[in-house]
Each structure stands twice: as structure tokens, then as C-alpha cells.
DRENTOR-403180 format. One record per residue: x, y negated, z of N, C-alpha, C in turn. Coordinates in nm, 3 decimals. Atoms other than C-alpha are relative to their C-alpha. Last residue first. Layout:
R    n.xx    n.yy    n.zz   ca.xx   ca.yy   ca.zz    c.xx    c.yy    c.zz
R       X       Y       Z       X       Y       Z       X       Y       Z
...
//
This chain:
R    n.xx    n.yy    n.zz   ca.xx   ca.yy   ca.zz    c.xx    c.yy    c.zz
R  -0.006  -0.082   0.120   0.629  -0.781  -2.064   0.117  -0.038  -0.089
R  -0.006   0.073   0.125   0.665  -0.919  -1.714   0.014   0.096  -0.117
R  -0.072  -0.079   0.099   0.553  -0.732  -1.405  -0.007  -0.075  -0.133
R   0.016   0.052   0.135   0.453  -0.945  -1.108   0.089   0.079  -0.095
R  -0.078  -0.080   0.095   0.397  -0.797  -0.764  -0.031  -0.052  -0.139
R   0.018   0.014   0.144   0.279  -1.043  -0.500   0.095   0.091  -0.076
R  -0.127   0.030   0.063   0.258  -0.933  -0.138  -0.017   0.003  -0.151
R  -0.004  -0.006   0.145  -0.053  -0.938   0.076   0.137  -0.038  -0.053
R   0.025   0.134   0.053  -0.093  -1.045   0.437  -0.008  -0.003  -0.152
R  -0.115   0.084   0.016  -0.128  -0.689   0.563  -0.037  -0.132  -0.065
R  -0.048   0.035   0.132  -0.453  -0.540   0.675   0.128  -0.081   0.006
R  -0.096   0.109  -0.009  -0.601  -0.359   0.973   0.063  -0.021  -0.137
R  -0.083   0.021   0.117  -0.912  -0.140   0.978   0.087  -0.124   0.019
R  -0.063   0.131   0.008  -1.080  -0.002   1.288   0.086  -0.004  -0.126
R  -0.098   0.023   0.104  -1.321   0.289   1.327   0.050  -0.144   0.002
R   0.019   0.130   0.062  -1.496   0.384   1.649   0.112  -0.025  -0.099
R   0.109  -0.002   0.095  -1.526   0.749   1.754  -0.029  -0.132  -0.069
R   0.122  -0.038  -0.072  -1.313   0.712   2.063  -0.121  -0.013  -0.093
R  -0.023  -0.004  -0.143  -1.047   0.539   1.854  -0.133   0.023   0.070
R   0.122  -0.041  -0.069  -1.037   0.594   1.479   0.034   0.017   0.147
R  -0.010  -0.076  -0.124  -0.776   0.414   1.277  -0.137   0.038   0.051
R   0.131  -0.041  -0.049  -0.736   0.289   0.923   0.018   0.087   0.123
R  -0.008  -0.105  -0.100  -0.427   0.098   0.819  -0.139   0.026   0.054
R   0.115  -0.026  -0.086  -0.420  -0.105   0.501   0.029   0.115   0.095
R  -0.012  -0.120  -0.081  -0.138  -0.264   0.304  -0.122   0.012   0.091
R   0.034   0.008  -0.141  -0.232  -0.522   0.045   0.015   0.136   0.067
R   0.013  -0.130  -0.063  -0.084  -0.570  -0.301  -0.017  -0.016   0.150
R  -0.037   0.011  -0.139  -0.138  -0.888  -0.497  -0.031   0.133   0.066
R   0.108   0.022  -0.095  -0.148  -0.802  -0.863   0.060  -0.035   0.136
R  -0.012   0.130  -0.064   0.057  -0.724  -1.172  -0.121  -0.028   0.087
R  -0.020  -0.022  -0.142   0.023  -0.353  -1.242   0.013  -0.131   0.077
R   0.130  -0.012  -0.066  -0.127  -0.443  -1.579   0.010   0.037   0.147
R   0.057   0.132  -0.027   0.217  -0.563  -1.688  -0.135   0.007   0.072
R   0.064   0.058   0.117   0.346  -0.208  -1.650  -0.055  -0.138   0.034
R   0.100   0.105  -0.019   0.582  -0.058  -1.396  -0.046  -0.058  -0.133
R   0.058   0.021   0.133   0.762   0.263  -1.479  -0.110  -0.105   0.003
R  -0.089  -0.018   0.113   0.818   0.327  -1.110  -0.074  -0.023  -0.130
R   0.065   0.028   0.127   0.642   0.207  -0.797   0.103   0.006  -0.111
R  -0.102   0.005   0.103   0.747   0.353  -0.463  -0.069  -0.012  -0.135
R   0.052  -0.026   0.133   0.485   0.270  -0.203   0.113  -0.021  -0.099
R  -0.077   0.051   0.112   0.604   0.299   0.155  -0.070   0.037  -0.131
R   0.046  -0.061   0.124   0.419   0.341   0.482   0.071  -0.069  -0.115
R  -0.019   0.073   0.124   0.556   0.272   0.827  -0.054   0.080  -0.117
R   0.127   0.064   0.038   0.455   0.379   1.175   0.017  -0.089  -0.123
R  -0.021   0.144   0.009   0.817   0.450   1.269  -0.127  -0.078  -0.032
R  -0.077   0.042  -0.116   0.768   0.807   1.391   0.019  -0.151   0.004
R   0.088   0.010  -0.116   0.491   0.861   1.138   0.073  -0.047   0.125
R  -0.086  -0.045  -0.108   0.714   0.781   0.844  -0.081  -0.018   0.127
R   0.008   0.063  -0.131   0.491   0.750   0.542   0.099   0.063   0.096
R  -0.057  -0.083  -0.106   0.492   0.816   0.170  -0.011  -0.075   0.132
R   0.020   0.053  -0.134   0.316   0.689  -0.140   0.058   0.098   0.102
R  -0.006  -0.100  -0.105   0.444   0.761  -0.489  -0.015  -0.067   0.135
R  -0.013   0.048  -0.137   0.365   0.562  -0.800   0.003   0.118   0.096
R  -0.092   0.112  -0.003   0.426   0.657  -1.164   0.027  -0.050   0.141
R  -0.121  -0.033   0.072   0.268   0.999  -1.208   0.103  -0.110   0.000
R  -0.046  -0.137  -0.019  -0.071   0.872  -1.107   0.120   0.030  -0.089
R  -0.136  -0.002  -0.051  -0.090   0.494  -1.126   0.054   0.141   0.022
R  -0.088   0.087   0.076  -0.397   0.434  -1.343   0.146   0.006   0.045
R  -0.040  -0.064   0.124  -0.581   0.732  -1.200   0.104  -0.081  -0.077
R   0.081   0.046   0.111  -0.580   0.574  -0.857   0.051   0.064  -0.128
R  -0.047   0.107   0.086  -0.394   0.789  -0.614  -0.107  -0.042  -0.099
R   0.097   0.028   0.104  -0.480   1.010  -0.316   0.049  -0.121  -0.078
R  -0.007   0.125   0.076  -0.244   1.172  -0.073  -0.110  -0.010  -0.102
R   0.083  -0.009   0.119  -0.262   1.433   0.205  -0.005  -0.135  -0.070
R  -0.078   0.001   0.122   0.031   1.398   0.443  -0.079   0.016  -0.128
R  -0.041  -0.134   0.033  -0.140   1.501   0.765   0.077   0.011  -0.130
R  -0.105  -0.037  -0.095  -0.153   1.147   0.894   0.047   0.142  -0.020
R   0.049  -0.030  -0.133  -0.342   1.065   0.578   0.115   0.034   0.093
R  -0.059  -0.120  -0.057  -0.202   0.896   0.270  -0.050   0.018   0.142
R   0.023  -0.018  -0.142  -0.356   0.641   0.039   0.062   0.130   0.046
R  -0.045  -0.128  -0.055  -0.284   0.501  -0.304  -0.029   0.003   0.148
R  -0.111  -0.048   0.080  -0.395   0.221  -0.533   0.044   0.138   0.045
R  -0.093  -0.086  -0.073  -0.737   0.143  -0.392   0.105   0.051  -0.096
R   0.007  -0.144   0.019  -0.895  -0.135  -0.590   0.100   0.071   0.089
R  -0.102  -0.068  -0.077  -0.978  -0.500  -0.538  -0.019   0.150  -0.012
R   0.040  -0.042  -0.133  -1.196  -0.620  -0.821   0.118   0.063   0.073
R   0.029  -0.141  -0.020  -1.039  -0.798  -1.115  -0.046   0.026   0.143
R   0.115  -0.040   0.078  -1.034  -1.156  -1.239  -0.040   0.145   0.015
R   0.091   0.110   0.035  -0.683  -1.213  -1.109  -0.113   0.048  -0.090
R  -0.053   0.084   0.106  -0.539  -0.881  -0.989  -0.100  -0.112  -0.030
R   0.099   0.082   0.066  -0.624  -0.718  -0.659   0.070  -0.093  -0.099
R  -0.050   0.113   0.079  -0.431  -0.436  -0.503  -0.116  -0.073  -0.064
R   0.098   0.054   0.093  -0.486  -0.181  -0.231   0.066  -0.109  -0.082
R  -0.028   0.124   0.072  -0.228   0.027  -0.049  -0.114  -0.032  -0.095
R   0.016   0.011   0.143  -0.292   0.294   0.208   0.037  -0.136  -0.054
R  -0.067   0.120   0.044  -0.250   0.430   0.556  -0.009  -0.006  -0.152
R  -0.035   0.015   0.141  -0.489   0.682   0.706   0.070  -0.133  -0.024
R   0.048  -0.111   0.080  -0.527   0.807   1.062   0.051  -0.009  -0.144
R   0.018   0.030   0.142  -0.332   0.582   1.293  -0.041   0.126  -0.074
R   0.094  -0.096   0.057  -0.386   0.676   1.657  -0.031  -0.031  -0.146
R  -0.025  -0.140  -0.025  -0.206   0.365   1.773  -0.110   0.086  -0.060
R   0.096  -0.076   0.080  -0.178   0.005   1.668   0.035   0.148   0.018
R   0.128   0.002  -0.071   0.006  -0.162   1.955  -0.113   0.063  -0.080
R   0.011  -0.110  -0.093   0.332  -0.053   1.797  -0.132   0.006   0.074
R  -0.047   0.030  -0.135   0.284  -0.290   1.509  -0.024   0.118   0.093
R   0.109   0.022  -0.094   0.228  -0.127   1.170   0.057  -0.030   0.137
R  -0.024  -0.043  -0.137   0.502  -0.166   0.914  -0.118  -0.036   0.088
R   0.096   0.056  -0.094   0.447  -0.183   0.540   0.026   0.060   0.137
R   0.000  -0.060  -0.132   0.694  -0.125   0.261  -0.097  -0.074   0.090
R   0.070   0.076  -0.101   0.674  -0.186  -0.111   0.003   0.075   0.132
R   0.042  -0.076  -0.116   0.930  -0.045  -0.350  -0.062  -0.093   0.102
R   0.005   0.074  -0.125   0.977  -0.182  -0.697  -0.043   0.094   0.110
R   0.051  -0.059  -0.124   1.071  -0.027  -1.028   0.002  -0.100   0.113
R  -0.081   0.005  -0.120   1.130  -0.131  -1.387  -0.071   0.059   0.120
R  -0.086  -0.116  -0.005   0.957  -0.026  -1.706   0.087   0.007   0.123
R   0.071  -0.123   0.030   0.811  -0.370  -1.762   0.099   0.116  -0.009
R   0.035  -0.023   0.139   1.037  -0.633  -1.611  -0.074   0.132  -0.017
R  -0.076  -0.105   0.066   1.028  -0.712  -1.241  -0.046   0.012  -0.145
R   0.014   0.006   0.145   0.918  -0.998  -1.020   0.090   0.105  -0.063
R  -0.091   0.080   0.080   0.872  -0.950  -0.648  -0.035   0.004  -0.147
R   0.055   0.051   0.125   0.713  -0.755  -0.370   0.103  -0.081  -0.076
R  -0.041  -0.071   0.119   0.917  -0.560  -0.118  -0.058  -0.048  -0.131
R  -0.119   0.050   0.066   0.773  -0.651   0.219   0.022   0.077  -0.129
R  -0.034  -0.054   0.130   0.457  -0.612   0.422   0.127  -0.063  -0.054
R  -0.109   0.074   0.060   0.392  -0.666   0.793   0.044   0.070  -0.128
R  -0.108  -0.085   0.047   0.054  -0.549   0.917   0.103  -0.084  -0.072
R  -0.023   0.005   0.143  -0.158  -0.799   1.103   0.118   0.088  -0.034
R  -0.103  -0.089   0.048  -0.314  -0.771   1.447   0.009  -0.011  -0.151
R   0.044  -0.109   0.086  -0.517  -1.072   1.549   0.120   0.083  -0.045
//
């Protein structure tokens, strides 16, 4: 099975920053949208940020102004820069890649990386 490779999680104090990165294997082609989801204990999984191959972005209201998503199409990577982190940002973060091939959609996921923000 294809799995995206994530890195950059860790432990940080409130107000600090972390950068998450995700790399899509070369065998994943025609990537449309890349994004980050997160799930905290006792919470539903939510979309944090997404970016299309054209550069259009979307953010959860809770992270607007603090997080920035970007991508490098040549390298098939997506990055989430997280600034001014809050304890409520603590969660497992998952990278997602959405593709469309001959009209059929495919979704690929990373293994998840833990982000813990201490107060």
C-alpha cells in the first residue's frame, strides 16, 4: 500500500513553532489536492489546511493567521508551518493526498505524527 511519509512532529511550548512535512512517493501522480488533518483525543478528525495544485488554500478557522500550508510540486511535498501554537493544537496530524485519475478519485494518507503543545 502507498503511504505518505511525514516528519516534523514533536513537543513544543505554547507560543512556539513547528513545521510538518509530507512527501508523496513518485508513483503517486496527478496529485490534485494535498492537505493536513488532525485528531485530538476525544475529538473528531478535522481538516486543518489544504492546498490545490493551483495554489488555492483553505484553513480551519481555528488556525487561520497562525498556520501556513505550502507545496513544492516538483518534489511532491507539502509543508505545514505552525506558529503561535496553543495547547488545543495538540493532536495527531495526518497528511492527505487526493488524486483524480481517469475520473476516479484516490486518497492516500500518512502514518500520523504527534504534535504536543504544553501550557
